[in-house]
C-alpha positions as CSV (number, residue, x, y, z in Angstrom):
1,M,23.0,-21.1,27.1
2,T,21.6,-23.4,24.5
3,T,19.2,-22.3,21.8
4,H,16.1,-24.3,20.9
5,P,14.5,-24.6,17.5
6,M,11.6,-22.3,16.8
7,R,8.2,-23.8,17.5
8,W,5.9,-22.5,14.7
9,D,2.8,-23.9,16.3
10,A,3.3,-22.0,19.5
11,L,4.0,-18.8,17.5
12,V,0.9,-19.2,15.4
13,F,-1.4,-19.9,18.3
14,G,0.1,-17.0,20.3
15,V,-0.5,-14.6,17.5
16,L,-4.1,-15.9,17.0
17,F,-4.8,-15.6,20.7
18,T,-3.5,-12.0,20.7
19,L,-5.7,-11.1,17.7
20,V,-8.8,-12.6,19.3
21,L,-8.0,-10.6,22.5
22,A,-7.6,-7.4,20.4
23,V,-10.8,-7.9,18.5
24,W,-12.7,-8.6,21.8
25,A,-11.2,-5.5,23.4
26,G,-11.9,-3.3,20.4
27,L,-15.6,-4.4,20.3
28,T,-16.0,-4.2,24.1
29,Y,-14.6,-0.6,24.4
30,D,-16.2,0.6,21.1
31,L,-12.8,1.2,19.4
32,V,-13.9,-0.6,16.2
33,S,-17.2,-1.3,14.6
34,P,-18.4,-4.7,13.6
35,E,-18.7,-3.4,10.0
36,A,-15.0,-2.5,10.0
37,L,-14.1,-5.9,11.3
38,A,-16.2,-7.5,8.6
39,I,-13.8,-5.9,6.0
40,A,-10.6,-6.1,8.0
41,G,-10.8,-9.8,8.7
42,P,-10.9,-11.1,5.1
43,V,-8.3,-8.5,4.0
44,T,-5.9,-9.7,6.7
45,L,-6.4,-13.3,5.7
46,I,-5.8,-12.5,2.0
47,V,-2.6,-10.6,2.8
48,A,-1.3,-13.4,5.0
49,G,-2.1,-15.9,2.3
50,L,-0.3,-13.9,-0.3
51,A,2.7,-13.5,2.0
52,G,2.8,-17.3,2.5
53,V,2.7,-18.0,-1.2
54,A,5.4,-15.4,-1.8
55,L,7.7,-17.0,0.8
56,T,7.0,-20.4,-0.6
57,L,8.0,-19.4,-4.1
58,R,11.0,-17.5,-2.8
59,R,12.3,-20.6,-1.0
60,K,12.0,-22.9,-4.0
61,S,13.9,-20.5,-6.3
């Protein structure tokens, strides 16, 4: 069995689709409030950005 290279675009869009589905389900079934999502969304993006910067700096060292 041959291995194929990782497709980052497919991984990113798969994760984004899963997150959109989770947000929709959380709002539809009243598992999370819109106010909580207004805080969780930007915090998630900031953490992901910091992780990306950290990985970039680590790779260059």
